C-alpha positions in Angstrom: 16.2 102.0 105.8 16.6 105.7 105.8 17.9 107.5 108.9 16.3 110.8 109.9 17.1 113.3 112.6 14.5 113.1 115.4 13.8 109.4 114.7 15.2 106.3 116.5 18.8 105.5 115.4 19.0 102.1 113.7 19.9 99.4 116.2 23.1 97.4 115.6 24.9 94.5 117.3 28.4 94.0 115.9 31.8 92.7 116.8 34.4 95.4 117.7 38.1 95.6 118.3 38.8 96.9 121.8 42.4 98.1 122.2 41.4 99.9 125.4 41.4 96.7 127.6 45.1 96.4 127.9 46.6 98.9 125.4 48.7 96.3 123.7 47.0 93.2 122.2 43.4 94.2 122.5 40.3 92.1 122.6 37.2 91.4 120.5 33.9 92.3 122.0 30.2 92.7 121.0 28.7 96.1 120.9 25.0 96.7 120.9 23.5 100.2 120.6 20.8 99.2 123.1 23.5 98.6 125.8 24.4 102.3 125.5 20.9 103.6 126.4 21.2 106.5 128.9 24.4 107.8 127.3 25.0 110.0 124.2 26.7 108.1 121.4 29.0 109.6 118.7 29.3 107.0 115.9 31.6 107.9 113.0 32.2 105.8 109.9 35.3 105.8 107.9 36.0 104.0 104.5 38.8 101.6 105.1 41.7 100.5 107.3 45.3 101.0 106.0 44.4 104.3 104.2 45.6 107.9 104.3 42.9 110.2 105.6 41.3 107.7 108.0 44.1 107.5 110.5 44.2 111.3 110.8 40.5 111.3 111.8 40.8 108.4 114.1 43.8 110.0 115.9 42.0 113.3 116.2 38.9 111.7 117.6 41.1 109.6 119.9 42.7 112.7 121.3 39.2 114.0 122.2 38.0 110.8 123.9 38.2 112.6 127.3 36.2 115.5 125.9 33.5 113.1 124.7 33.5 111.2 128.0 33.1 114.5 129.9 29.9 115.0 127.9 28.5 111.5 128.9 29.2 110.4 125.3 30.5 107.0 124.1 32.8 107.4 121.0 32.6 104.6 118.4 34.1 104.3 115.0 33.1 101.8 112.3 34.2 100.6 108.9 33.4 97.7 106.7 36.7 96.0 107.7 36.9 93.0 110.0 38.0 93.1 113.6 41.1 91.3 112.5 41.9 94.0 110.0 41.3 96.6 112.7 43.7 94.8 115.0 46.4 94.4 112.3 46.1 98.1 111.5 46.4 99.3 115.1 49.3 96.9 115.7 51.2 98.2 112.7 50.4 101.9 112.8 52.3 103.9 115.5 49.6 106.5 115.9 46.8 103.9 116.4 48.6 101.9 119.2 47.1 104.2 121.9 43.5 103.9 120.6 41.0 104.6 123.4 37.7 103.9 121.7 36.1 100.9 120.0 36.4 100.1 116.4 33.2 98.4 115.1 33.4 95.9 112.3 30.6 96.2 109.8 31.9 93.5 107.6 28.3 92.5 106.6 27.7 96.2 105.6 24.3 96.2 107.3 25.1 99.0 109.7 26.5 101.2 107.0 23.5 100.5 104.9 21.1 101.2 107.8 22.8 104.5 108.5 22.8 105.5 104.8 26.5 105.8 104.4 27.2 102.7 102.3 28.8 103.2 98.8 27.3 100.0 97.4 29.5 100.0 94.3 32.7 100.1 96.4 31.3 98.2 99.4 32.7 100.8 101.8 31.3 103.5 104.0 31.3 107.2 103.4 32.6 109.4 106.2 29.3 109.6 108.2 28.9 110.9 111.7 25.9 110.5 113.9 25.1 111.9 117.3 22.5 109.8 119.2 20.9 111.0 122.4 20.4 108.9 125.6 17.0 107.8 124.4 18.3 106.5 121.1 17.1 109.4 119.0 19.3 110.5 116.1 20.0 114.2 116.7 22.8 115.0 114.2 23.9 113.5 110.9 26.7 114.6 108.6 28.1 112.7 105.6 31.3 113.6 103.9 32.8 112.4 100.6 35.6 109.8 100.9 38.5 112.3 100.6 37.3 114.9 103.1 38.2 114.5 106.8 36.0 115.9 109.6 36.6 118.5 112.3 36.3 117.0 115.8 36.1 120.5 117.4 32.9 121.1 115.3 31.4 117.8 116.4 32.0 118.6 120.0 30.5 122.1 119.5 27.3 120.5 118.0 27.2 118.0 120.8 27.4 120.8 123.4 24.7 122.7 121.6 22.4 119.6 121.5 23.0 119.0 125.2 21.8 122.5 126.1 18.4 121.4 124.8 17.9 125.1 123.9 18.0 127.1 120.7 21.6 127.9 119.7 22.3 130.5 117.1 24.8 130.2 114.2 28.4 129.9 115.4 27.3 129.4 119.0 30.0 128.2 121.4 29.8 126.8 124.9 29.4 129.6 127.4 27.6 131.9 125.0 23.9 132.9 125.3 21.3 130.6 123.8 18.1 131.9 122.3 14.9 131.9 124.4 
């Protein structure tokens, strides 16, 4: 399946690690995209647990959970690791112990494949990011190579622009004029 801006985002139903329930041990839960209807969704993929660039991104996104929430946006992250790997990584990595968003397990690689971020040779996901609107339409897609981290501020800027539902010029920032 090929994802395309303006089309329905591929549905998924996967297990997730939820450290947000008690902040210490965490729980496993099921996440379905259809259950998030009516909210914006920011879904970002990363290659693997226990790596170097990935925790820098997860920590940066985690610091912005409130910013996403203020925009009626659910923040989700995903990799091809198991929920048990997610839990082990969060338990052992000091910067991930305060994780405030769900870590999806795409151990079957079906979600990564559906979203077009699967490196089939390596069996891992590229750094893909997807903004999905409250009706389930894919509104933004960016895919980075494995070694390049993303800019959370830019993702929030794009989300703000999309939520204006107006034409936003190059380098537009919230509070600036849109085009009519």
